[in-house]
C-alpha positions in Angstrom: 0.0 0.0 0.0 1.2 3.5 -0.7 0.3 6.6 1.2 -3.4 7.5 0.7 -3.7 10.8 -1.2 -0.5 10.2 -3.2 -0.5 12.4 -6.4 0.0 9.5 -8.8 -2.7 7.4 -7.2 -5.2 10.2 -7.1 -4.4 11.1 -10.7 -4.8 7.5 -11.8 -8.1 7.4 -10.0 -9.5 10.5 -11.7 -8.3 9.4 -15.1 -9.9 5.9 -14.6 -13.1 7.4 -13.4 -13.4 9.7 -16.4 -12.7 6.8 -18.8 -15.2 4.6 -17.0 -18.0 7.2 -17.3 -17.3 7.8 -21.0 -17.0 4.2 -22.2 -20.2 3.2 -20.3 -22.4 6.1 -21.3 -24.5 3.9 -23.6 -24.6 0.9 -21.2 -27.8 -1.1 -21.1 -26.7 -3.0 -18.0 -26.7 -0.2 -15.5 -26.3 3.6 -15.2 -23.2 5.0 -16.8 -20.2 5.0 -14.5 -21.9 2.7 -12.0 -20.7 -0.8 -10.9 -22.0 -3.3 -13.5 -22.3 -0.9 -16.3 -20.9 -2.5 -19.5 -19.4 -1.6 -22.9 -17.7 -3.3 -25.8 -14.6 -2.1 -27.5 -15.7 -2.9 -31.1 -12.0 -3.4 -32.0 -11.6 0.4 -31.9 -8.0 1.2 -30.7 -9.0 3.9 -28.1 -11.6 1.6 -26.5 -9.3 -1.4 -26.7 -6.7 0.6 -24.8 -9.3 1.6 -22.2 -10.3 -2.0 -21.8 -6.7 -3.1 -21.1 -5.9 -0.2 -18.8 -9.0 -0.4 -16.6 -8.6 -4.2 -16.4 -5.0 -3.9 -15.2 -6.2 -1.8 -12.3 -9.0 -4.3 -11.5 -11.7 -1.8 -12.4 -13.1 -3.8 -15.3 -13.9 -7.5 -15.9 -15.2 -9.5 -18.9 -18.8 -10.6 -18.9 -19.0 -14.3 -19.8 -20.7 -15.2 -23.1 -23.0 -18.1 -23.3 -21.9 -19.0 -26.9 -18.1 -18.7 -26.2 -17.3 -19.9 -22.6 -14.0 -18.5 -21.4 -13.9 -15.6 -23.9 -12.3 -12.6 -22.2 -11.7 -10.2 -25.0 -14.4 -10.3 -27.6 -17.2 -9.8 -25.1 -18.8 -7.1 -23.0 -16.8 -5.7 -20.1 -18.3 -4.5 -16.8 -17.1 -2.0 -14.2 -16.2 -3.7 -11.0 -17.0 -0.5 -8.9 -18.6 2.9 -9.3 -16.5 5.5 -11.1 -17.1 7.9 -8.2 -15.2 5.4 -5.9 -12.2 5.0 -8.2 -10.1 8.1 -7.2 -10.1 7.1 -3.5 -9.6 3.5 -4.3 -6.5 4.0 -6.4 -5.1 6.8 -4.3 -4.0 4.2 -1.7 -2.9 1.6 -4.2 -0.9 3.3 -6.9 2.5 4.9 -6.3 5.2 6.7 -8.2 6.4 5.0 -11.4 3.6 2.5 -11.5 4.1 0.8 -14.9 0.4 0.8 -15.6 0.2 4.6 -15.5 1.5 5.3 -19.0 -1.1 3.0 -20.6 -3.9 4.6 -18.5 -2.9 8.1 -19.5 -2.8 7.2 -23.2 -6.1 5.5 -22.9 -7.5 8.6 -21.2 -6.4 10.9 -24.1 -7.7 8.4 -26.7 -11.2 8.1 -25.1 -11.8 11.6 -23.6 -9.9 13.7 -26.2 -10.8 11.5 -29.1 -14.4 10.5 -28.4 -15.5 12.6 -25.5 -18.9 14.2 -25.6 -17.7 16.9 -26.0 -14.0 16.0 -26.4 -11.4 17.6 -24.2 -9.2 19.8 -26.4 -5.7 18.6 -27.5 -4.3 22.0 -28.8 -1.4 23.9 -27.3 -3.5 27.0 -26.6 -5.4 27.6 -23.3 -8.9 26.1 -23.2 -12.0 26.3 -21.1 -12.3 23.1 -19.0 -15.9 21.8 -18.9 -17.2 20.5 -15.6 -17.1 16.9 -16.7 -13.3 17.2 -17.2 -12.5 19.4 -14.2 -11.6 16.8 -11.6 -9.1 15.0 -13.9 -7.8 18.4 -15.1 -7.0 19.5 -11.6 -5.0 16.3 -11.0 -3.3 16.6 -14.4 -2.3 20.1 -13.4 -1.0 19.0 -10.0 1.1 16.4 -11.7 2.5 18.9 -14.3 0.7 17.7 -17.4 -1.6 20.8 -17.5 -0.9 24.3 -16.3 -3.6 26.8 -15.1 -3.9 29.9 -17.2 -6.4 32.1 -15.3 -9.7 30.1 -15.4 -8.4 28.0 -18.2 -5.8 25.2 -18.7 -3.0 24.6 -21.2 -1.1 21.3 -21.9 2.6 21.3 -21.0 5.4 19.6 -22.7 5.2 16.8 -20.1 2.2 15.4 -21.9 4.0 15.5 -25.2 5.2 11.9 -25.5 1.7 10.6 -24.8 0.1 13.1 -27.2 2.5 11.9 -29.9 1.8 8.3 -29.1 -1.9 9.0 -29.5 -1.5 10.8 -32.8 -2.7 14.1 -31.4 0.7 15.9 -31.7 3.6 15.8 -34.1 7.1 14.8 -32.9 7.9 18.4 -32.3 4.9 18.6 -30.0 2.9 20.8 -32.4 -0.9 20.1 -32.2 -2.3 18.4 -35.3 -5.7 19.8 -34.5 -4.3 23.3 -34.5 -2.4 22.7 -37.8 -5.6 21.4 -39.4 -7.5 24.5 -38.1 -4.9 26.9 -39.5 -5.0 25.1 -42.8 -8.8 25.1 -42.9 -8.9 28.8 -42.1 -6.3 29.7 -44.8 -7.9 27.5 -47.5 -11.4 28.8 -46.8 -10.2 32.4 -47.0 -8.5 31.7 -50.3 -11.6 30.0 -51.7 -13.9 32.9 -50.9 -11.3 35.5 -52.1 -10.8 33.9 -55.5 -14.3 32.6 -56.1 -15.2 33.1 -59.8 -18.1 35.4 -60.5 -20.2 32.6 -61.9 -19.8 30.6 -58.7 -20.6 33.7 -56.6 -23.8 34.1 -58.5 -24.8 30.5 -58.0 -24.4 30.7 -54.3 -26.1 34.1 -54.0 -29.2 32.3 -55.3 -28.7 29.0 -53.4 -26.3 29.0 -50.5 -26.3 25.6 -48.6 -23.7 23.3 -47.3 -24.5 20.3 -49.6 -24.3 22.4 -52.8 -21.0 24.0 -51.6 -19.6 20.6 -50.8 -20.4 19.3 -54.3 -19.0 22.4 -56.0 -15.7 22.2 -54.0 -15.4 18.5 -54.6 -15.6 19.0 -58.4 -14.1 22.5 -59.0 -11.5 23.2 -56.2 -8.3 21.4 -56.9 -4.8 21.9 -55.5 -5.6 25.3 -54.1 -7.2 26.8 -57.3 -10.6 26.9 -59.0 -10.9 24.5 -62.0 -13.8 25.8 -64.1 -13.3 23.3 -67.0 -15.6 20.9 -65.1 -18.3 23.5 -64.6 -21.6 22.1 -66.1 -24.0 24.2 -68.1 -26.8 23.6 -65.5 -27.1 22.6 -61.9 -29.0 19.4 -63.0 -25.7 17.8 -64.1 -24.2 17.8 -60.6 -23.6 14.4 -59.2 -23.4 14.1 -55.4 -20.0 12.8 -54.4 -18.5 11.7 -51.1 -18.0 14.7 -49.0 -14.5 14.7 -47.5 -14.6 18.5 -47.6 -17.8 19.0 -45.6 -15.9 21.0 -42.9 -14.3 23.1 -45.5 -17.6 23.7 -47.2 -19.2 24.8 -43.9 -16.3 27.2 -43.2 -16.5 28.7 -46.8 -20.3 29.0 -46.7 -20.1 31.0 -43.4 -17.5 33.4 -44.8 -19.3 33.7 -48.1 -22.6 34.7 -46.4 -20.7 37.2 -44.3 -19.0 38.7 -47.3 -22.1 39.1 -49.4 -24.6 39.8 -46.5 -26.6 36.7 -46.9 -28.6 35.7 -43.8 
């Protein structure tokens, strides 16, 4: 046993509790975060990591399957205690340099930052911490992974290796989400700035996200407008997969602002 209240133990407890609440939020076998609540990982890496991490701390156990006796992986897993009890429980059982901690921290980022509802931000800029993340954030700050900035928090370099391992940051600790946001902002600015008059007229008459997505999919290539594919009438458009839906939403917002369209 380690000293009750140890920073590492309390941090593990808060991270585990947060993971437990998130992964069981759709449980049909008990209230989310309560003992007996279940979830299945569906072979998704973040939830597989959560399954492994919680199991190593004794907080999760496989639910036996009638059709596959002895199966411990491809089955539902149930919490062995309430999430609210996990911080105190682990505070007295986890000490410094516990080998299970790194896996738990990575699982926390994968689930809470990758699939949270809403997700906890992974950028390098200060962010507002929602109430559902506040207990874990306080402990992450006490351990040096976050730093308070007024009423906000900011990730420190100490979290860097785990962010890199989880594909949230580049090797130089630059946030991929912030890189994508800068690129999205710059590209949407350029699209609106260089939009040909004919396209402007089309969207003055009909400005909606689906239409913008289709136009960008067909006519915006390598940072420039390609009007050679422009059809004679809108009836010739064919709806394509929409990998640029976020870009279309950003462009439409700026287009409406520029041309005063409500």
